[in-house]
C-alpha positions as CSV (number, residue, x, y, z in Angstrom):
1,M,-22.4,-24.5,18.1
2,S,-23.6,-20.9,17.6
3,T,-21.6,-18.4,15.6
4,H,-20.6,-16.4,18.6
5,G,-19.9,-19.6,20.5
6,R,-17.6,-20.8,17.8
7,A,-15.7,-17.5,17.8
8,A,-15.3,-17.7,21.5
9,E,-14.0,-21.3,21.2
10,V,-11.5,-20.0,18.6
11,E,-10.4,-17.3,21.0
12,R,-9.9,-19.7,23.9
13,T,-8.0,-22.2,21.7
14,L,-5.7,-19.6,20.2
15,R,-5.0,-18.1,23.6
16,T,-3.3,-21.4,24.8
17,A,-1.7,-22.3,21.5
18,P,2.1,-21.9,21.0
19,A,2.8,-18.5,19.3
20,H,4.4,-20.2,16.3
21,A,1.5,-22.6,15.7
22,L,-1.6,-20.3,15.4
23,P,-2.4,-21.2,11.7
24,E,-2.2,-25.0,12.3
25,T,-4.2,-24.7,15.5
26,L,-7.0,-22.7,13.8
27,A,-7.1,-25.1,10.8
28,A,-7.4,-28.2,13.1
29,L,-10.2,-26.5,15.1
30,L,-12.2,-25.4,12.2
31,Q,-12.0,-28.8,10.4
32,R,-13.6,-30.3,13.5
33,E,-16.2,-27.6,13.9
34,L,-17.0,-26.9,10.3
35,P,-16.9,-30.0,8.1
36,R,-17.1,-27.9,5.0
37,I,-13.6,-26.5,5.7
38,R,-10.9,-28.2,3.8
39,G,-7.9,-26.7,5.5
40,A,-6.8,-23.2,6.2
41,R,-3.6,-21.2,5.8
42,L,-2.4,-17.7,6.6
43,L,-1.2,-15.2,4.0
44,V,0.6,-12.1,5.3
45,N,1.3,-8.8,3.4
46,D,4.9,-8.0,2.6
47,Y,6.6,-4.8,3.6
48,H,5.7,-3.1,0.3
49,S,2.0,-4.1,0.9
50,R,1.8,-5.2,-2.7
51,I,1.8,-9.0,-2.4
52,L,0.5,-11.6,0.0
53,L,3.0,-14.3,1.1
54,P,2.0,-17.7,2.5
55,V,3.1,-18.7,6.0
56,E,4.4,-22.1,4.9
57,P,3.6,-25.2,7.0
58,F,6.3,-26.8,9.2
59,P,8.4,-29.4,7.4
60,T,6.8,-32.1,9.4
61,A,3.2,-30.9,8.8
62,P,0.9,-32.9,6.4
63,A,0.4,-31.6,2.9
64,R,-1.9,-28.5,2.8
65,P,-5.4,-29.6,2.0
66,A,-6.4,-26.2,0.8
67,G,-3.7,-25.8,-1.8
68,G,-1.4,-28.8,-2.6
69,E,1.9,-27.4,-3.7
70,P,3.4,-24.3,-1.8
71,A,1.8,-21.3,-3.4
72,A,3.7,-18.4,-5.1
73,P,3.1,-14.9,-3.7
74,I,-0.3,-13.5,-4.6
75,R,-0.5,-9.9,-5.9
76,I,-2.9,-7.8,-3.9
77,Q,-4.1,-5.9,-7.0
78,G,-6.4,-8.1,-9.1
79,S,-6.7,-11.1,-6.9
80,A,-9.6,-12.5,-4.8
81,A,-7.2,-12.6,-1.8
82,G,-6.2,-9.1,-2.4
83,R,-9.8,-7.9,-2.6
84,A,-10.5,-9.4,0.8
85,F,-7.3,-7.8,2.2
86,V,-8.2,-4.3,0.8
87,S,-12.0,-4.4,1.5
88,R,-11.6,-6.1,4.8
89,R,-14.6,-8.4,3.8
90,P,-14.6,-12.1,3.0
91,V,-14.4,-13.0,-0.7
92,V,-15.4,-16.4,-2.2
93,E,-13.5,-17.7,-5.3
94,P,-14.8,-20.8,-7.1
95,V,-12.2,-23.3,-8.2
96,P,-12.1,-24.6,-11.8
97,A,-14.9,-27.1,-12.5
98,D,-12.5,-29.6,-14.0
99,G,-11.2,-30.4,-10.6
100,S,-7.6,-29.6,-11.5
101,E,-7.3,-27.3,-8.5
102,A,-9.9,-28.9,-6.2
103,P,-8.4,-31.6,-4.0
104,D,-10.7,-33.5,-1.6
105,G,-13.9,-32.3,-3.3
106,M,-13.1,-28.6,-2.7
107,D,-15.3,-26.3,-4.8
108,A,-14.2,-22.9,-3.6
109,R,-11.6,-20.9,-1.7
110,V,-12.8,-18.3,0.8
111,Y,-10.5,-15.5,1.8
112,S,-11.2,-13.8,5.2
113,P,-9.3,-10.6,6.2
114,V,-7.1,-10.8,9.3
115,T,-7.1,-7.5,11.2
116,A,-6.3,-6.1,14.6
117,R,-7.7,-2.7,15.7
118,G,-7.9,-1.5,12.2
119,E,-4.5,-2.8,11.1
120,R,-4.5,-5.3,8.2
121,L,-2.2,-8.2,8.9
122,G,-3.1,-10.5,6.0
123,V,-5.7,-13.0,4.9
124,L,-6.9,-16.4,6.0
125,E,-7.5,-18.8,3.0
126,F,-10.0,-21.5,3.6
127,G,-10.7,-24.4,1.2
128,S,-14.4,-25.3,1.2
129,A,-16.8,-27.9,-0.2
130,G,-20.5,-28.2,-0.2
131,G,-21.7,-25.3,-2.2
132,G,-22.1,-21.5,-1.7
133,W,-21.7,-19.5,1.5
134,D,-24.5,-17.3,2.8
135,D,-24.1,-13.9,4.4
136,G,-24.3,-15.3,7.9
137,E,-21.6,-17.9,7.3
138,L,-19.3,-15.3,5.7
139,A,-19.9,-13.0,8.7
140,E,-18.8,-15.9,11.0
141,L,-15.6,-16.3,9.0
142,A,-15.0,-12.6,9.2
143,E,-15.4,-12.7,13.0
144,I,-13.0,-15.6,13.2
145,G,-10.5,-13.6,11.1
146,A,-10.8,-10.7,13.6
147,V,-10.3,-13.0,16.6
148,F,-7.3,-14.6,14.8
149,G,-5.9,-11.2,14.0
150,S,-5.9,-10.1,17.7
151,A,-4.2,-13.4,18.7
152,L,-1.7,-13.0,15.8
153,R,-0.8,-9.5,16.9
154,V,0.1,-10.7,20.4
155,A,2.0,-13.8,19.1
156,W,4.0,-11.9,16.5
157,N,6.6,-10.7,19.0
158,H,7.1,-14.2,20.5
159,T,8.3,-15.9,17.3
160,D,10.1,-14.9,14.0
161,R,7.9,-17.2,11.9
162,Y,5.4,-14.6,10.7
163,E,8.1,-11.9,10.4
164,R,10.2,-14.2,8.2
165,A,7.1,-15.1,6.1
166,R,6.3,-11.5,5.1
167,R,9.8,-10.8,3.6
168,S,10.1,-11.1,-0.1
169,Q,13.7,-10.1,0.1
170,R,16.3,-9.4,2.9
171,L,15.9,-6.2,4.9
172,T,19.0,-4.0,5.4
173,L,20.0,-3.7,9.1
174,A,18.9,0.0,9.0
175,A,15.4,-1.1,7.8
176,E,15.3,-3.8,10.5
177,L,15.8,-1.2,13.1
178,Q,13.3,1.2,11.6
179,W,10.4,-1.3,11.2
180,Q,10.9,-2.5,14.7
181,L,10.3,1.1,15.9
182,L,6.9,1.4,14.2
183,P,3.6,1.1,16.2
184,G,1.9,-0.6,13.3
185,H,0.5,0.2,9.8
186,A,-2.9,1.5,10.9
187,C,-5.0,2.3,13.9
188,T,-8.7,3.1,14.3
189,G,-10.5,4.7,17.3
190,D,-13.5,6.8,18.3
191,G,-13.5,9.6,15.8
192,Y,-10.4,8.8,13.7
193,T,-8.7,6.4,11.3
194,L,-4.9,6.5,11.0
195,A,-2.4,4.8,8.7
196,G,1.2,5.1,7.6
197,H,3.7,3.6,5.2
198,L,7.5,3.8,4.6
199,E,9.5,3.4,1.4
200,P,11.9,2.0,0.2
201,A,10.5,-0.7,2.5
202,Y,13.4,-3.0,2.5
203,S,16.2,-0.4,2.8
204,I,14.6,2.5,4.7
205,G,17.1,4.5,6.7
206,G,16.0,7.5,8.8
207,D,12.3,8.3,8.2
208,N,9.8,7.2,10.8
209,F,6.3,7.7,12.2
210,D,4.9,6.9,15.7
211,W,1.6,7.2,17.5
212,S,-0.1,6.4,20.7
213,A,-3.9,6.3,21.2
214,E,-5.1,7.5,24.6
215,H,-8.6,7.9,26.1
216,D,-8.7,11.7,25.4
217,H,-6.1,12.3,22.7
218,L,-4.0,10.9,19.9
219,A,-0.2,11.5,20.0
220,L,1.5,11.4,16.6
221,T,5.0,12.1,15.4
222,V,6.6,12.0,11.9
223,T,10.4,12.1,11.7
224,N,12.7,12.8,8.8
225,G,16.2,11.7,10.0
226,S,19.3,13.1,8.4
227,G,22.0,10.8,6.8
228,T,21.6,7.4,5.3
229,G,21.7,3.7,6.3
230,I,22.6,2.6,9.8
231,Q,23.8,6.1,10.8
232,A,20.3,7.5,10.0
233,A,18.5,4.6,11.7
234,L,20.5,5.0,14.9
235,L,19.8,8.8,15.0
236,T,16.1,8.2,14.4
237,S,16.0,5.5,17.1
238,L,17.5,7.9,19.6
239,T,15.0,10.6,18.7
240,V,11.9,8.3,18.8
241,G,13.1,6.7,22.0
242,A,13.6,10.2,23.6
243,L,10.2,11.4,22.5
244,R,8.5,8.3,23.8
245,N,10.3,8.5,27.1
246,A,9.2,12.1,27.6
247,R,5.6,11.4,26.5
248,R,5.3,8.4,28.8
249,S,6.6,10.5,31.7
250,G,3.7,12.9,31.2
251,A,5.5,15.7,29.4
252,D,3.5,18.0,27.0
253,I,4.6,18.2,23.4
254,G,6.8,21.2,24.0
255,E,8.7,19.4,26.7
256,Q,8.8,16.3,24.6
257,A,10.5,18.2,21.8
258,S,12.9,20.0,24.1
259,L,14.0,16.8,25.9
260,A,14.5,14.9,22.7
261,N,16.4,17.9,21.3
262,D,18.8,17.8,24.3
263,M,19.3,14.1,24.1
264,V,20.2,14.2,20.4
265,H,22.5,17.2,20.9
266,V,24.3,15.5,23.8
267,R,25.0,12.5,21.5
268,Y,25.8,14.3,18.3
269,G,26.9,17.8,19.3
270,G,24.8,19.4,16.6
271,R,26.5,17.5,13.7
272,E,23.3,15.4,13.2
273,F,19.7,16.3,13.8
274,T,16.2,15.1,13.0
275,E,13.4,17.1,11.4
276,T,10.2,16.2,13.3
277,L,6.5,17.0,13.6
278,V,5.2,16.4,17.1
279,M,1.4,16.4,17.4
280,R,-1.4,15.9,19.8
281,I,-5.0,15.7,18.6
282,D,-7.7,16.2,21.3
283,L,-10.4,13.7,20.7
284,A,-13.1,15.8,22.4
285,D,-13.0,18.7,19.9
286,G,-10.5,18.0,17.1
287,M,-8.0,20.6,18.3
288,V,-4.5,19.8,17.0
289,H,-1.4,21.0,19.0
290,V,1.7,20.7,16.8
291,I,5.4,21.6,16.8
292,D,7.0,21.8,13.4
293,A,10.6,21.1,14.0
294,G,11.8,20.7,10.4
295,S,10.7,19.5,7.1
296,P,7.7,17.1,7.3
297,R,4.6,18.8,5.8
298,I,0.9,18.6,6.6
299,L,-1.7,18.8,3.9
300,R,-5.4,19.2,4.9
301,M,-8.2,18.1,2.6
302,R,-11.5,19.6,3.4
303,G,-14.1,18.6,0.9
304,A,-12.3,18.7,-2.4
305,E,-9.9,21.5,-1.4
306,V,-6.3,20.5,-0.5
307,A,-4.0,23.0,1.1
308,R,-0.9,22.9,3.2
309,V,-1.4,23.7,6.9
310,P,0.7,26.9,7.5
311,L,3.0,26.4,10.5
312,E,5.9,28.3,11.9
313,Q,9.0,26.1,11.3
314,Q,11.2,25.8,14.3
315,L,14.7,24.3,14.7
316,P,15.2,20.6,14.1
317,L,15.8,18.4,17.1
318,G,19.4,18.2,18.1
319,M,20.7,21.3,16.2
320,F,21.3,23.5,19.3
321,P,21.1,22.8,23.0
322,D,18.4,24.2,25.3
323,T,16.0,25.0,22.5
324,E,12.5,26.0,23.6
325,Y,9.7,24.7,21.4
326,R,6.3,26.5,21.2
327,P,3.2,24.5,20.1
328,Q,0.8,25.9,17.5
329,R,-2.8,25.0,17.1
330,F,-5.4,24.4,14.5
331,R,-8.8,22.7,14.6
332,L,-10.1,19.8,12.6
333,E,-13.7,19.6,11.3
334,P,-15.5,16.3,10.8
335,G,-14.6,14.9,7.4
336,D,-11.1,16.5,7.4
337,R,-8.2,14.4,6.1
338,L,-4.6,15.2,7.0
339,V,-1.8,13.8,4.9
340,I,1.7,14.2,6.4
341,V,4.8,13.5,4.4
342,S,8.6,13.7,4.7
343,D,10.8,15.6,2.3
344,G,11.5,12.3,0.5
345,V,8.0,12.7,-1.0
346,F,7.5,16.4,-1.9
347,S,11.2,17.0,-2.7
348,A,11.8,13.8,-4.6
349,R,13.5,14.3,-7.9
350,S,13.9,12.0,-11.0
351,A,14.7,12.5,-14.7
352,R,11.1,13.9,-14.9
353,G,11.9,16.7,-12.4
354,E,10.7,17.3,-8.8
355,F,7.6,15.4,-7.6
356,G,6.6,18.7,-5.9
357,T,3.8,20.1,-3.8
358,H,1.4,20.3,-6.8
359,A,1.8,16.5,-7.6
360,L,1.3,15.7,-3.9
361,E,-1.8,17.8,-3.7
362,Q,-3.2,16.1,-6.9
363,A,-2.4,12.6,-5.5
364,T,-4.2,13.5,-2.2
365,R,-7.2,14.8,-4.1
366,R,-7.4,11.7,-6.3
367,S,-7.4,9.5,-3.3
368,R,-10.3,11.3,-1.5
369,L,-12.7,8.4,-1.9
370,Q,-10.3,5.8,-0.5
371,D,-10.1,4.7,3.1
372,A,-7.3,6.2,5.1
373,V,-5.5,2.9,5.1
374,E,-5.2,3.0,1.3
375,V,-4.0,6.6,0.9
376,P,-0.3,6.2,2.0
377,L,0.1,3.3,-0.5
378,T,-1.6,5.3,-3.3
379,I,0.6,8.3,-2.8
380,V,3.8,6.1,-2.6
381,S,2.7,4.3,-5.8
382,E,2.4,7.7,-7.6
383,L,5.9,8.6,-6.2
384,I,7.4,5.4,-7.5
385,E,5.7,6.0,-10.9
386,H,7.3,9.4,-10.9
387,H,10.6,7.6,-10.6
388,E,9.7,5.4,-13.5
389,G,9.8,2.3,-11.3
390,T,13.4,2.8,-10.1
391,D,14.3,2.8,-6.4
392,L,13.6,6.0,-4.5
393,A,16.7,8.1,-3.9
394,D,15.5,9.2,-0.5
395,D,13.4,7.7,2.3
396,A,9.7,8.6,2.1
397,V,7.1,8.4,4.8
398,V,3.3,9.1,4.2
399,V,0.8,9.2,7.1
400,C,-2.9,9.7,6.6
401,L,-5.4,10.8,9.4
402,D,-9.1,10.9,8.8
403,W,-11.0,12.9,11.4
404,H,-14.6,11.6,11.7
405,G,-15.7,13.8,14.6
406,P,-15.4,14.1,18.4
407,A,-15.1,10.9,20.2
408,A,-18.3,9.4,21.5
409,R,-18.5,9.7,25.3
410,P,-20.5,7.2,27.4
411,H,-23.8,8.5,28.5
412,A,-24.9,8.3,32.1
413,E,-27.2,5.5,33.0
414,P,-30.8,6.6,33.4
415,E,-32.0,6.7,37.0
């Protein structure tokens, strides 16, 4: 069977497989189609995005040909599986020549990234025998990983299996609510790459980001909710729900902010509020329309220069009824990078003092050669280092947007 024919067969098979059984379905198919394969298993990244956790087989499943004993978590940094996850390219790792880790004649493990529309979900680990893999064969495994990622993204909401697997510890109820609100970790489209991350991942309270990719624009919000724990999570859930409801009804960003403001004020009477950035990026020309209703900040990196985007700060959502919000505008140039953070980043304090705008600008500049999907994790890592490895005192959200240029438009067919 040809490479593309095999990927099509994988897609057809996964489409009809039970949502909870995608890894086993893929493993069975590939062992029939590719005799070199000695089993397959799925590794998913945890909420911190620092380790890969195995989706363990069902209790009644046969022993895993690719690994034997259930594996411990794999650190993303410094591992072959982690390199595949970060680079989004397959990585081959030979097994020891003494055969101690090579059941059934296996001579290598191949790690293929699992992605869906730019979002990294994890890695497929294949056991293999029969010598090296050429570029064409690795490209086929990469395509299979992408097909699997699309199927996994759909199946994720139909079973708890994958969600359970990615938890290295129990989430608080507030964190459960917050992570279920998110659109994903990353998104790519014509002209842009977008990624975000929340910390402390297992106990986040009120911070949030949201986006929606349309044919002509990208909608983006970053919210810094007041309070802590479940109270903050419920407040942010109301805010995000109100903004989505207005956006999906066709309201512009000024109306979105006003309607969300009224809904929050009706519920909390001005006692609680959310500080929120509401943005629309036009894909045709890079024009950004933005309402700054509170503390989240936007840094723009153009070349090696990093500077805060100056915006008029307006009232947080929910503080006063009938507030009118006025959008402001600035334009992106191809190659620009926006880094958007909540006050849990730039105002974070530890025994070493405040993290501050200068440290944030330096972290943004140091990450300029990284893909956008890596930048939020890099900045969060520096923030955690500033806290000397202790838990963050406040929620922190980091979102990175790389603007590559106006979206390509389809050309008219020649007559």
